[in-house]
VEXMIZA-874810 format. One record per residue (C-alpha): residue number from 1; residue in one letter; x, y, z. Coordinates in nm, 2 decimals. Layout:
BEGIN
R   pos   code       px       py       pz
R   NUM      A        X        Y        Z
...
//
This chain:
BEGIN
R   pos   code       px       py       pz
R     1      X     2.84     0.67     0.89
R     2      X     2.80     0.70     1.27
R     3      X     2.65     0.40     1.43
R     4      X     2.34     0.60     1.57
R     5      X     2.28     0.72     1.22
R     6      X     2.30     0.37     1.08
R     7      X     2.03     0.26     1.31
R     8      X     1.78     0.46     1.08
R     9      X     1.87     0.21     0.80
R    10      X     1.74    -0.09     1.01
R    11      X     1.38    -0.10     0.85
R    12      X     1.15    -0.29     1.08
R    13      X     1.04    -0.51     0.80
R    14      X     1.39    -0.64     0.73
R    15      X     1.46    -0.45     0.41
R    16      X     1.76    -0.29     0.49
R    17      X     1.77     0.07     0.38
R    18      X     2.15     0.08     0.33
R    19      X     2.10    -0.11    -0.01
R    20      X     1.78     0.07    -0.12
R    21      X     1.81     0.27    -0.46
R    22      X     1.64     0.56    -0.34
R    23      X     1.84     0.59    -0.01
R    24      X     2.16     0.55    -0.22
R    25      X     2.05     0.80    -0.48
R    26      X     1.99     1.04    -0.19
R    27      X     2.30     0.96     0.00
R    28      X     2.53     1.01    -0.31
R    29      X     2.31     1.30    -0.43
R    30      X     2.31     1.12    -0.77
R    31      X     2.09     1.31    -0.99
R    32      X     2.13     1.06    -1.28
R    33      X     2.03     0.78    -1.07
R    34      X     1.74     0.96    -0.92
R    35      X     1.61     1.03    -1.28
R    36      X     1.63     0.66    -1.36
R    37      X     1.43     0.59    -1.05
R    38      X     1.15     0.82    -1.16
R    39      X     1.08     0.56    -1.44
R    40      X     1.06     0.29    -1.19
R    41      X     0.83     0.45    -0.94
R    42      X     0.65     0.69    -1.16
R    43      X     0.72     1.00    -0.95
R    44      X     0.90     1.32    -1.00
R    45      X     1.26     1.35    -0.93
R    46      X     1.20     1.57    -0.63
R    47      X     1.01     1.28    -0.47
R    48      X     1.31     1.07    -0.49
R    49      X     1.48     1.11    -0.15
R    50      X     1.50     0.91     0.18
R    51      X     1.76     0.89     0.45
R    52      X     1.62     0.56     0.60
R    53      X     1.30     0.42     0.73
R    54      X     1.36     0.54     1.09
R    55      X     1.49     0.87     0.99
R    56      X     1.31     1.21     0.97
R    57      X     1.34     1.19     0.58
R    58      X     1.15     0.88     0.47
R    59      X     1.04     0.76     0.13
R    60      X     0.69     0.83     0.05
R    61      X     0.60     0.45     0.04
R    62      X     0.75     0.41     0.37
R    63      X     0.57     0.69     0.56
R    64      X     0.26     0.49     0.60
R    65      X     0.38     0.15     0.66
R    66      X     0.17    -0.10     0.82
R    67      X     0.47    -0.32     0.92
R    68      X     0.65    -0.02     1.08
R    69      X     0.34     0.09     1.26
R    70      X     0.26    -0.25     1.40
R    71      X     0.64    -0.28     1.54
R    72      X     0.62     0.06     1.70
R    73      X     0.28    -0.03     1.86
R    74      X     0.44    -0.35     2.00
R    75      X     0.75    -0.17     2.10
R    76      X     0.98    -0.38     1.88
R    77      X     1.29    -0.28     1.68
R    78      X     1.16    -0.49     1.41
R    79      X     0.97    -0.82     1.28
R    80      X     1.26    -1.03     1.40
R    81      X     1.13    -0.98     1.77
R    82      X     0.78    -1.09     1.71
R    83      X     0.65    -1.43     1.75
R    84      X     0.37    -1.37     1.48
R    85      X     0.63    -1.35     1.20
R    86      X     0.52    -1.40     0.91
R    87      X     0.20    -1.21     0.97
R    88      X    -0.07    -1.07     0.76
R    89      X     0.13    -0.75     0.69
R    90      X     0.40    -0.97     0.54
R    91      X     0.18    -1.21     0.37
R    92      X    -0.02    -0.94     0.19
R    93      X     0.31    -0.73     0.12
R    94      X     0.25    -0.58    -0.22
R    95      X     0.61    -0.61    -0.39
R    96      X     0.72    -0.96    -0.46
R    97      X     1.10    -0.87    -0.43
R    98      X     1.03    -0.69    -0.10
R    99      X     0.84    -0.99     0.03
R   100      X     1.12    -1.25    -0.07
R   101      X     1.38    -1.02     0.10
R   102      X     1.17    -0.98     0.42
R   103      X     1.12    -1.35     0.43
R   104      X     1.50    -1.42     0.40
R   105      X     1.61    -1.13     0.61
R   106      X     1.41    -1.15     0.94
R   107      X     1.54    -1.51     1.01
R   108      X     1.88    -1.39     0.96
R   109      X     1.82    -1.07     1.16
R   110      X     1.70    -1.30     1.45
R   111      X     2.00    -1.52     1.44
R   112      X     2.28    -1.24     1.39
R   113      X     2.15    -0.93     1.57
R   114      X     2.10    -0.59     1.43
R   115      X     2.46    -0.48     1.38
R   116      X     2.58    -0.81     1.22
R   117      X     2.26    -0.85     1.01
R   118      X     2.32    -0.50     0.86
R   119      X     2.68    -0.58     0.79
R   120      X     2.56    -0.91     0.62
R   121      X     2.31    -0.72     0.41
R   122      X     2.59    -0.48     0.29
R   123      X     2.80    -0.78     0.20
R   124      X     2.52    -0.96     0.02
R   125      X     2.47    -0.66    -0.23
R   126      X     2.81    -0.67    -0.39
R   127      X     2.83    -0.79    -0.75
R   128      X     2.98    -1.14    -0.75
R   129      X     3.14    -1.05    -1.08
R   130      X     3.33    -0.71    -1.05
R   131      X     3.27    -0.63    -0.67
R   132      X     3.05    -0.32    -0.73
R   133      X     2.79    -0.23    -0.48
R   134      X     2.44    -0.31    -0.58
R   135      X     2.09    -0.22    -0.47
R   136      X     1.80    -0.42    -0.37
R   137      X     1.60    -0.53    -0.68
R   138      X     1.90    -0.49    -0.92
R   139      X     1.89    -0.73    -1.22
R   140      X     2.22    -0.64    -1.36
R   141      X     2.53    -0.48    -1.21
R   142      X     2.54    -0.10    -1.30
R   143      X     2.92    -0.14    -1.35
R   144      X     2.98    -0.47    -1.55
R   145      X     2.62    -0.52    -1.67
R   146      X     2.65    -0.88    -1.56
R   147      X     2.31    -1.04    -1.43
R   148      X     2.27    -1.05    -1.06
R   149      X     2.03    -1.21    -0.82
R   150      X     2.12    -1.13    -0.46
R   151      X     1.77    -1.06    -0.32
//
């Protein structure tokens, strides 16, 4: 992936899109994975698509994101640049896994910068048992079925 295309994966909230199940299913055109995600999100398979938070093809839950809107209004790349972190948008975030990831990722993004932070997120989401790639929110590795907790 080109560096400029990868920037579309740097979600302002800190939930790196490169490890999102919806993004991975779209990138890989993995119909079976998309079908499994329909049960998680309760949407038809045709709604399982995203090319990254900052792309032109955004997941429906991310289209109207208060965090992304706030960062854009302030002219920030992400929450890592904001002195108000964590703010009401983070504190009120509806998904517990997402909030946990945001609270972990933003300080790391501040410390490492965008490119190294994204690399670190990619390294984090690898199964410690078999080395397979994981996605955010995974409880078990799809390859070896071992339990994982990398969020």
